[in-house]
C-alpha positions as CSV (number, residue, x, y, z in Angstrom):
1,M,70.6,157.0,111.0
2,K,71.8,154.4,113.5
3,P,70.6,150.8,113.2
4,V,68.3,149.5,115.9
5,Q,69.4,146.4,117.8
6,Y,66.7,143.8,118.5
7,F,67.2,141.2,121.2
8,T,65.4,137.8,121.5
9,N,63.7,136.8,124.7
10,E,66.2,134.0,125.1
11,Y,69.1,136.4,124.8
12,L,67.6,138.8,127.3
13,A,67.0,135.9,129.7
14,Q,70.6,134.8,129.3
15,C,71.9,138.4,130.0
16,S,69.8,138.7,133.1
17,D,72.1,136.0,134.7
18,A,75.3,137.8,133.8
19,T,77.8,138.5,136.6
20,P,79.2,142.0,137.1
21,S,82.5,141.0,135.5
22,Q,80.7,139.6,132.5
23,I,78.7,142.9,132.1
24,L,82.0,144.9,132.4
25,A,83.6,142.7,129.8
26,F,80.7,143.1,127.4
27,L,80.7,146.9,127.9
28,E,84.4,147.1,127.2
29,Q,84.1,145.0,124.1
30,F,81.2,147.2,122.9
31,R,83.3,150.4,123.6
32,L,86.2,149.0,121.6
33,M,83.9,148.1,118.7
34,Q,82.4,151.5,118.7
35,A,85.8,153.2,118.8
36,Y,86.9,151.0,115.9
37,A,83.8,151.9,113.9
38,L,84.3,155.6,114.5
39,N,88.0,155.6,113.8
40,K,88.0,153.2,110.9
41,A,88.0,155.9,108.2
42,S,90.2,158.4,109.9
43,T,92.8,157.0,112.3
44,P,93.9,153.4,112.3
45,I,93.8,151.6,115.6
46,P,97.3,150.3,116.7
47,S,97.8,146.6,116.3
48,K,98.9,144.3,119.1
49,L,101.3,141.4,118.7
50,I,99.8,138.2,120.1
51,S,100.8,134.6,120.4
52,I,98.4,131.8,119.8
53,K,98.8,128.0,119.8
54,M,97.2,125.9,117.1
55,P,97.8,122.6,115.5
56,E,100.6,122.8,113.0
57,D,98.6,121.0,110.3
58,L,95.7,123.5,110.7
59,L,98.0,126.5,110.3
60,A,99.9,124.9,107.4
61,T,96.7,124.1,105.6
62,F,95.3,127.6,106.3
63,R,98.5,129.3,105.0
64,A,98.5,127.1,101.9
65,K,94.9,128.0,101.1
66,C,95.6,131.7,101.6
67,E,98.7,131.4,99.3
68,V,96.6,129.8,96.6
69,G,94.0,132.7,96.9
70,N,96.9,135.2,97.0
71,V,95.8,136.5,100.4
72,K,98.1,137.1,103.3
73,Y,97.2,134.6,106.0
74,Q,97.4,137.1,109.0
75,T,95.1,139.5,107.1
76,Q,92.7,136.6,106.5
77,I,92.7,135.8,110.2
78,K,91.8,139.4,111.0
79,T,89.1,139.4,108.3
80,L,87.5,136.3,109.8
81,M,87.6,137.7,113.3
82,K,85.9,141.0,112.1
83,D,83.3,139.0,110.2
84,W,82.6,136.8,113.2
85,L,82.2,139.9,115.5
86,T,80.0,141.6,113.0
87,N,77.7,138.7,112.4
88,Q,77.2,137.6,116.0
């Protein structure tokens, strides 16, 4: 059974002002999330190498906290991203 998505009136009002490019971006993100959910158990989705700038002290602190918790910091970044996408 698939979950039902409920939208607030505020969210629907916000969406009614979306531009065509914003709508296409939303649909592509939705498609990727669905593909990830369907393929999660069977076929891993390839990873993509990215580059990101962030303050050195933030990264050093994050890496140190991950090391204390015996967690790989890049894995933790991916976990935080997935959690954020799931809970939004």
